[in-house]
N, C-alpha and C positions, 0 to 999 in steps of 0.2 A: 664185521665193520659196525659201531657202537650205536648208540640209540643217538637219534638226532635232539636237540633242542626244543624241536616240533611236537617229537612224541614222548619225550621222557617224563614217566610219571611224576607227580608234584611231590616235594620234600614232606616228609611229616609235619604236619601243623603241630604246634601246641596250643591247648584249649586257651590259654591267655594271651598269645603272641600277636603282635599289631596287624597283622592282615585279618586275625580270626577277629579281634575285637574290632577292628573299620566295618566288618562285612555285617557284623551283629549291630554295629550302631546304624547301619541301615534301616534294621526294622526298625528301630525306635524312632526313627524318621519318619518312616512311611505310615507307623501306625498313630503317629500324632496328626498327620494328614487324615487318616480314615476317621478317628475319633472326631477330630475339628471339624471338619468340613462335610464330612457324609453322613455323620450320626447324630452331631448337635446343632452347632452355631449356624452352619448355611439353612438348616431347614428350619430354625427359629426365625431366622432373617427373612427367610422368604414368606413366610406366613404369618408369624407376629408383628413384625416389624413394616414390611412393603407391602401388606396387603394382599399378597397371593395367596393361592390355595393351595390343598397338599397333592390335588392332579398334576399341578405346574413342577410342583419339585419330582413327585413321582415319575411323571413322562421324563423330566431329564435322566434321572437316575434310571431308568430304564433304557432309555435311547443311548446314554454311554454304554451301559452293559449289551445291549444289543449290538453295536458297533464292536465292542470286544469279542463278541460270540461269534460274528460272522468274520472276524478277522484273525482272533487265534492261531489257527492252524498256519496262516502267513507270518506272523510273528514266531512261531513256535520253529517255523521253516528258516526264516533269519536267522533264530538262535544257534540251528544245528549246523546250518552252511556258512555262515560268517566265521572268517579266521579269528575273530576276537567278538566277545559280546558286550565288554565293559563300554565301548563306544555308544552302542542303544542305550546301555541305562543310563549314563550320563545326559545324553539328549532327551530322551523321555522323560527324567526326573527335572530336568532343567526347564522343560515345557510345561511340565506340572506344576512347578513353584512359578513360572511367571503368570500362566490363568488363575493359578489360586490367590495371588498378588492383584490381582486385576478385579476379583470379585467385588461388586460395588460399585465399579465405576461402569457409568453409562445406563444405570437404573436396573430393574428387574430383569428385563426380556435377554439384555445383554451377558448380565450377571449368569442368566441360566446356561446361555449358550458358551461362557466361560468355563463353567462347571462341569458341561458334559466333557468338554476338551481335558480339562484337570483332571476329572476321573477317570476318563480312558488311556491316559498317559501314566497315571499312576497303576491301573491295572495291567497294563504292558510293561511297565516297569518291573512289575514281580515276576512277571516271565524270565526278566533278563537277571534279575538280581538271584532268584531259586536258583538257573543255570551256573551263578557262580560258586556255587556252596563246594563243590567238587575243588574248585581251588585252593579252596582256604581247610580243606578237611581231608583226613583220610577215612577209608571206610571201617577203621578200628573207633574213630572218633565223632562221625558224622553226625550222627544222634546228640549226642553233648555241643556238638558246635551249633545244631540246630535250634536245640533247645536254648542255647544260651540268646540267641535272635529273639526266641518268644517271649525269654524272661525282661529281656530288653525293652520289648514291643510292649508290654504290660506296663512297665516301667514308663514310656513314652506317654500312655494314656492318662496315667496319674498326673504326669508333669504337665501336659497341654491342659488338663482340667482344672489341675491346680492353680494356674496362671488364669483360667477362664472367670475363678471363683473371685478373682481380686480384679479383674477388669470387666466382665459384664456381669455386674450388680442389678443391672435392671434392663430393659430393652431401649435402650438410647440407641439410635443408628449407630453412633461414632462407635461404641463400645465393640460392635459385630466386625465392624472395618477392621479395628486394630489385631481383633483375634484374625483376621484372614491373612494380614500382612505379616502379623507376630507368625502363624503358621507356615505360611511361605517361608521365611527366612529360618526358621528352625528346621525346617525340612530340608533346606539347600548345607545348611551349618552340620547337619549332622549325617547327611549323605556323604560330605565332601572326603573325610575320611577314607571311605569305600574307594571313590574315585581317586584318590592320592596313593593307598599304601595296600590295595588289593592289587597282585601282580598276577595278571592272568596270560597263561601260555599261547603262543601263536599256534594256530593249528593248521594242518593241512585239509583242505575241503575243494570239493568240485566246485563250489561257487555257487552265488545264488541264481538260479534261472528260471524262465518260466515252466520250464520241465518239474523244476523241484518244486514250484509253487503248487501247480497243477497235481504233482503227487501227493503233497502234502492234504490238500481237499480231497483226493481221492482214498488217501489211509484214514481218513475219516468215516467214510463210506465204508470203507472195509472193515473198520473196527467195531461198528454197530453192526455189522450183519456178522463178524465173527463170535461176537460176544452172545448171540442166541445160540450156541452149540454148548453154552456153559450152564448147567441147570442153576437155575435161580438169580443168576446175575441180572439179567433184563430188568426181571423184576424188582429186584432190589436199586436198582439206579432208578427207574420209575417210582418206587417208592421214596426214595432219597429227593425227587423233585418235590413231592407234596410236606416233607419236613423242613427242607432247607428254605423253602417258598416263605415259609412263615419265620422264621429264625431271621434270615434276611430282612424279610421287611420290619421286623419289630426293633432292629437296628437302626434301620433309616427313621422309623417313625416315632421313636420311644419319646424323644424330646418335644416333639409336637404335641402327642396324646395327651402326657402327662401336665404339660403348661395349660392344655385348651380344654382338656375334658376332666382331669382330675384336680384342677386349681393349685397346680403347685406353683411355686415361683420359678423363676428363670436360677435362682441360686439352689432351691430346693431339686430343681431335674439334675442340676450339676453335681450335686452331692449326692443324688438318688444315682447318678450313673457312675461314681465313685465307690459306692456301696457295691453296686454290681459286679465291678470289674474285680473288688477285692474279692468278693464271694466265688468269682470265678476263677482267680487265682488259686483261693483254698480249694474249691473241687476239684482245680485240677490234680491235685494230690491223692485227692480221694478215689477219683472215678479207674484213674489207672489199675489200681487194688482191685476194682469192683470187676472191673471187665475181666481181670485175669482168675479170680474167683468163680462168677457165673457165667461168663460168656459175653460176647459181643451183642447176641439179640437181644435176651433178657434185660440186659444191661439198658440197651435202647429202648425195649418198652418202657422201663423205667421212666428212663428220661420223656418218652413222650408222654407219660401220665403227667409228670410234671408240670411239661408244658401244654396241657389242655388245663390242668386246675389253674393254672399262671393265667390263660387267656381267660378264663371264666371269671377269676377274679377280677379281673383289669375290667372286663365288661359291666360286671356288677357295680363296682365303685363308683362308677359313673352314670349308669341307668338308674342305681336304685340308691343312688346318694349315700351309698357306706361311707365310713371315715375315710378321710384318706390317706390317715396315717396306717392303713393297710397297705397300700401301695409300696411302702418301703419293705416287707415283706414279699410284693410281688417282685421288685428289683431283684432282693437276694435271690429268692425262686429263680430269677429268669438267667441270672450270673452261674448259678450250679450247673441249672440243665445247659446252657450254652457250652459250657464246657465238658461235661458229659455226652452230648451230640455228636463234637466231634473224637471224644475219647472212645465212643463206641463204634461209629459207622467207619474208621479209617481198618480198624482191625476187622471189622467183618468183611470189607472192601477184599482184603486181603486172602482171606479163608475162601472165597467164591472164586479169587483170581488164579488159573494156573501160574508157578512160578516163571514160568517162560513168557507170559505176556502181562506181567504185571504192569510195567513202563505203560505199554498199549491200553490197557483197560484203565491205568489211573487217567489216562489223558480222557479216557470219556466219562470219567468219574469227575473232574475238573469242569467238563463241558456241561454236565447236568447241573452241578451249581451255579455255571454262570446262566443258564436259561433258567434257573429259576428265581436269579437274583433280577432277570427280566419281567417276568411274570408278575412277582408280588408287588413292588412298587405299584405300576399300571394300574392291577389290579385294586391296590389301594387307594387309588384316585378317581377309578371309576366309580367304585362302592359311595366313597364319601362325596364327592363332588357331582360327578356325572348322573349318576343316578339317584343324589340328595340323601342316601341313607344314614350318613354319618358315622363317625367313625367306631363309635362301639359294634356297630353292625361289621366293619371292616375287619374287627379282632375278633369277632365272632366266625368271621369266614375264617380267618387263621386258625380258629379252634378246629372248624370244620376239615380243614386242609390235614390237619395232625392227625384227627382222627380217621381219615380215610388213607393216610401214609402206614397207619397202628395197623389197619386192617390187611392192606397191600403184603404188607413184610411179615405177616404171618404165616403167610404160604412159602417163604424163606428159610433153610435152618441153617445154622451155623456149625454144622458138624465139621472136622477136619476130613479135608478130601485126601485121598489117595492119589495122587495125579501119576501117570504112567510115566516113563523114564522119558518118552519123547516129549512131554510136558513141563521136565523140570530143567532147571536152569542147565545150560550147556558149559561142560567142563572148561576150564580157562585153560 
């Protein structure tokens, strides 16, 4: 009896085929949302236009990520057990688009609530989107297909900030509202090809039940306990909390910091972001070579050193009134360090994880990142507004977090492991 359509393997996908390009265009679409709403324009609108404070935006960001952290196992279970994943991607994307378009309606309080929903739906959509990669790729070209998505994501960043340079030339409220509506529209337009042209195979599953959901949360507890059996893995993940926290936080609050502490204009802040993105793209070509030559641990040590210098320069410019032109260099350094962070920590994680459990421990790796995305924005708002210590103090705290991460990681080596046969991948 031949294979049914439900279980037949996907046909080999050409890199530039319509389904592959349609899938990758979704990366361009969601990066527009991330850059426009999470990283730049919404935070500037909250603080500089509406008279809100850093804590309001930081808490809204932290709340959306906390909800994602708590429900990610459920979303993962839905993704694994539903016969199709694309309908969930469509629903989460359309809700994100809707609530992004509503930003600015009803004043500051309602807009913060709309942002929480939009960002949560954006994060949920990423889980369903990533799970569609096997539908448009084969094991032989999966890296290139994923790389195409990353490349188009950077293009999306350039497009949205480039449009912002034409629209947000000052801090008129109407300009920001235009950016919110435009971001929602572009997200929808560039996500549409994925909805229409990525064809997903129906799968035989047991269906989603309370037992499956309960098992998903139980698996998280099992994975945490299981990770302790492998030397260095838990310590690495704890260190990862301390260096991803500052990275996530600087992405969220960079626009607010440079306009309010360094006295950049809104236009200069947007140009700085473009420069940082360009530096990250260039850095991406270099860091992979560096990791291959000196290993992920030494590479990450260098990257963390760059972050330390970057944070100290950012503090000094604001506190000691150094020339604000120096911040252009800080932006370039941040872009280079950003790509280096991900280029080094992913290979290190692979070294520490036995092949048989790579998928299981990468789930834990993702959870650590989400947890850091909760702590960072909340901590920033607490330091700046609740304690009244100001933004330079918050940046100095990010510096201290990186120092702690560096010290923790020195106790973890990156020597290749010799895994016994029972921890190798099972033969197919």
